[in-house]
N, C-alpha and C positions, 0 to 999 in steps of 0.2 A: 233294681236288682244289682247287687254288688258284682263287679266283674273286673278282671285284670287280663287284658289281651297279651298274648305272647309277643315276643320281639318280632317274630316272623309275621304275625297277623297285623302288627302295627305298620308294616310296610305296604299293606294292601291299599289300593286307591280309595276305598270306601271304609277304611278302618274307623275313622272318627264317627261316621254315620252309624256304623254297626254298634259301636260302643254307646252312642247316645240312645239308640233304640233299646238296647239291652237294659240300660239303666232306667229307662222309663217303665219297664215292666215290674209290677209289684206282685207277680205270681199269685193273683187272687183266684184264678181258675174260672172266672165268669165266661171266658172264651170257649171253654170246653162244652158249655151248655148249648152252644149254637153251632158247634163244629160237626159237619156231616160225617166225617170219617170217625171221629170219636164216638158219635152216636151209634154207628154201625159196629165198630170193633171194640169199643170199651177199653182201649189201651191208652194210657197216659201219653205214650210217645207218638200216638196217632192223633193227638190234639195239639192246638197251638202252643200251650204252655210247655208240653213235653218237647216239641220241636224247637222251641226257643232254647230250652236247656241243652239240647243236642248241639245246636249252633254255637251256643256259649262255650261248651266244652271244646269244640274244635278250634274256636278262636282263641281259647286259652292254652292251646297247645296239645290237647289230647288227640290221638290218632283217629281219624274218621274210618269207619268200617262199612261193609256192605249193608249192615243193618241200619246204620246212620242214613245212608243213601236211600234205602227202602222207605224209611219213615218220612223222609223229606219228599220223596217221589209221590207218596200217597196223598200229599196235600193237594187239594183242588185249586188253591189260590183263589178261593171264592170271596175272601175278605169279609165273610160274615163275622169273624172274630173282631175285626176292626170296628164294625158297627156296634158290637156289644161291649167292647173294652172301655171301662171307665177312665183308664189312664191315657187313652189315645195312642197306644203302641202302634207304630208304623210297621206292622208285621210283614206285609208283602215285600217291602224293600229289604228287610232283614232276611227273609227267606231267599230272595234272589242272591244276596251276598253269600249266604250259607251254601246254597246249592252250587254256585260257581266254585267255591272253595272245595267242597266235597268232591264234585265231579272232576276237579283237577288232580285229585289224589287217589280216587277209587275208580279203577278201570271198570267199565261196564262189560257184561257178557256180549259176545258177538251178535246174538239175536237182537238184543236191545239196541246196540249201536246201529245195526242195519235198519231197524225199524225207525229210529229217530232220524238217521240220515235220509232215509227214503221219504219220510214225512216232510223234512226240510227241503228236499228237492222237488216234491210234488205239490204240496199245498200252496206255496207262494207263486206258482206258475199257473195262471188262470187258463191259458190255452191247453196246456197239457192236462190239467185237472179236468177240464170240461170234456176233452177227448176221451179220457178214461171213464168218466161218468157215462158218456154216450155209449161207449163200448160195453160197459157193465149192464146198461139197460137192455142191450140186444142179447147179452149172454146170461141175463138174470136167472133163467130156469136151471142153468148148469152150475151156478155158483153155490158155495156153501151157505147155509142159512145165516150164519153170523155175518158174512159179507153182504148178503142180500139186504140185511137190516141197515147197512150203512148207505144204501142207495135210496134216493127219494122214491116214495110210492108212486108219485105222479109229478112230473115236472110241469109247473105252470108256465106255459109258453109266454115269452115276453111280448106283450102287445106294443104297438108303436108308441114311441116317445113323441111328444109335441115338438113342433119346430118354431114356436112363436118367439119373437124377440121381446125381452123385458129389460127395463132399466136396472132392476134388482137382479144381481147374479150371485150364485153360490158355487162352490166347488163340491163335487161329490166323490168320496172315496168309494170306488166301485167294488173293492174287495177281491179276494182271491178265489174262494170256493163258492161264494154266493152266485156269481154269474153261471156256474155250472149246475148248482143244486136248486137254485130258486131265481132264475133269470128275470122273472116278472117283478121282483121286489124293487129293484132300482128303477125299472120302467114305471111302475105304479107311483113311486116317489116323484118322478119327473112330472107325471100327469097331475098329481095333487098339487105340487108346488106351482105348476103352470096355472092352475085355476086361481091361485092366490097371487098371481103376478110375479112369480119368482122363477128365473131361468137357471139352468145348470150349465156351467162352463166346462167343457171336456178338458181333462188333463191327462193325455195319454202317457206322459213321462212318469206319472206317479204309479207306484206299484204297491206291493204288500206293505202293511204298516210296520212289520218287523217283529210282531209278537211271537210268531211261530218259532223263528230262529232263536229269539231271546230266551224263550222258555224251554228250548230243547238243546241246552248245552252249548249254544253259540251266541252269547250275548253281544259280542263285538259285531258279528254279522248282522244281528238285528238292529244295532245302532247305526250301522252303515246304511241299512234300508231307510231308517228314519231320516238320515242326512239327505239321501237322494230324494225323498218325498219333500223335504223342506225346500230343496233347490227347485223342484218342479212346481211347487205351489207359490213360491215367493214372488215371482213377477206378477202373477195374477192377483195376489193379495195387495201388492203395491199398486195395482191398477184398479182397485175398487171392489174386488170380490168381498162380500160381507161375512162369509163364514165358510168353514170346511165341514161339510155335513157327512155324518156316518149313519148308515142304516143298520149296521151290525154293532151292537154295543160293546162287543169284545175289542173290535178295532178302535172304537171311540175311546175306550178306557186307556188303551195304550198310547194313542196319539195325544191324549190329554196329559200323559206322563212324560212326553218328550222333554218338557222343560226341566223336569227333575233329573232325568237320565242323562241329559246333555248339559247340565248346569256348569260342569267344569271343562267343557270344550270351548276354548276361546273363540273359535270360528263360528260356532253354531249356537252358543248359549242364548244370545239375545234373540236370534231368529226362532229358536225352539220355544222360547217363552211366549213369543207372539203367536206362533202356530198353535200351541196348546190353548192359549186364551181364545183363539178363534175357532177351535174345534167344537162342534155342536152336534149332539145327538139329534136325530130327526125330530124327536118329540119336543126338544127345546125350541126348534124353529117353529113348529106348528102351534105350540102352546102360546106363542106370542102373537099369533095371527087371528084375524076375525073369522073363525071357522064357521060361524053361522051362515056366512055368505056362500059357502059351498053347497048348501041345500041338501046335505046328507041326512038320510033318515035310516039309521041302522036298525034293523029289526031282528038280527040274529042274536042268539043267546051265546055269549062268549065267556070263556075262562081265560084270563090273562096270566101267562107265566112271566114273571119279572126276572130277567136274567141277573145273575150275581154281578156282572160287570155294569149293569144299569143301576141296581139298587145299592150295592155295597161299594163299588169302585167310583161310579159317577154320582152317587147320592141322589138319584132321580127316581127313587121308589115312589109309586103313586102317580107319576107324571103321565104315563100312557093311559092309565085308568081314567084320569081326569079328562083327557082329550076324548077318549072313547065315550064317556058319559055325556060330555058336551055334544057329541054327535048323535046321541040317541041310542047307542048300543046298550043292551041289557047284559051287565056283567054279573057272573056268579061269584059267590064267595069261595076263596081258596085257602084252606087251612095250611098252616106252616109255610106261608108263601115266601118266607125268608130263606128257606133251605134250598140248596143247590140241586139241580136235576142230574148232575153227574157228567155233563158234556165237557165243560171246562177246557175249551180248546181241543187239544189232542188227547185229553185224559181218557176219553171213551175208547181210545185205541191203545194207549199205554197201560191203562188199568181197567180192562174191560169188565171184570167181575164186580168190582166196587161200583163202577159206572152204571152197570145194569141194575144193581140193587137200588141205587139212588134214583134212577129213572123210573123204575116201577113204583117206588114210594111216591115220587112226585106226580106221576100220572094218576094214581089213586086219589091224591088230594085234588088235582085239577078236575077230575071227572066226578067228584062227589056232588057237584051242583048240576050235573047232567047238561053240560053245554053242547051246542051244535058243533062248535069248532073251538080249538084252543089256539090262541094267538100269542106270539112272543116278539122279541125285539133283537134276536141274535140268531144268526144262521146256524151256529153250532148247536144251540139248544133246540132249534126248530127241527133239524135233521135227526138229532139224537132221540127226541121225544116221538117224532113221527115214525121212527124206525121200529117202534114196538108194534105198529100195525093196529092201533086202537083208534081213539078219536083223532080226526085229522088235525094237523098243526100247520099254521101258516104265519107269515109275518103280518103284524097288525095293519100295516099300511095298505096291504092288498085288500083287506076287508073294507077299509075306508074308500079306496079307489073303486072297488066294486059297487059301492053304495052311492057313488056320485050320480046325479041326474044326467041324462043324456044331453050332451052339448051339441046343438046343431052346427053344421059347418058354417064357416064365416061366409058372408055374402060375397058373391063375385063382383069384382069391380068392373064397371062398364067403361069402355074407352072414352 
């Protein structure tokens, strides 16, 4: 795509990157065929090609408007278009550049500002978030229906984590909202890894991956969180930890992007590159292990929802399904499995109407094979889909953990 950046745009730190991405687009339109918002709205400006044109116009000096901002806001950042694009357009990075530029020049209404600031204050704070979830559970009958749908129908209590010592050690990104919404997910992960001879090293200094801030008008704050995590993980990586494991694919996608986002930071570029290389979604860890020794015999009928951050961002589509089949679970077919469920981080809160339509469409596809339960790999998708009150939705590792054969207690040592 022919483009000429304005003098002002050429001063931006990522100007060269933006120009390169724009020039790689041949405006073929294949991306629109798999864009969830284009399918719903039928508006060229609510598809990737139209949004690229909008960003191009702003970078070439045209004034951004509220409408420009609205069309960019409606993008789910699902990256389905990247999977489809024959030219390899790096759309999500162009979108990040464009959103930052537009948000710097187009003030948001007070309500939007308060919502986004509130989410940035709440979501990355696990203790505060968990306290509010617990309060919401107690007050559920008094809450509006829309808010009730954001609370988990049933919080799976976290069972005990094993305390066995293992030579193999990994780090686990605990997450922000997952400990409050689905506390048993990470505990189940610890138990399954323990059976495979892998221990988890606690890293209390590590916190939010930074994605929430980065995608809610605070990119520098998000990058600062990334730097703090790198500092927290670095000594343990140097001391032999073999991976940084994520059970939420949204967090994993962002951690794997640290290398790109911090490539021009002289203090952190090299460390970020190593951290991203060592970041592993849980399925990548299990996929390389002798799962047959677990003795799992899954009998439930499952539908797997593959999150966009797993299949389009991390390019791990089919990986969880392969692990579940190896373990004996019966997977149902899911039509249009490439389409987004509408969760997309905080999208279900900032764009509730579109998110609800996408959720209902996704659930109809997932339920078409009449599964006993729906499983997924991202806490945002899990909560969003389960909030409809239909087929139960859980993290896939909990089903694996639940199917583990009972392990007798270790024999007592005699003096």
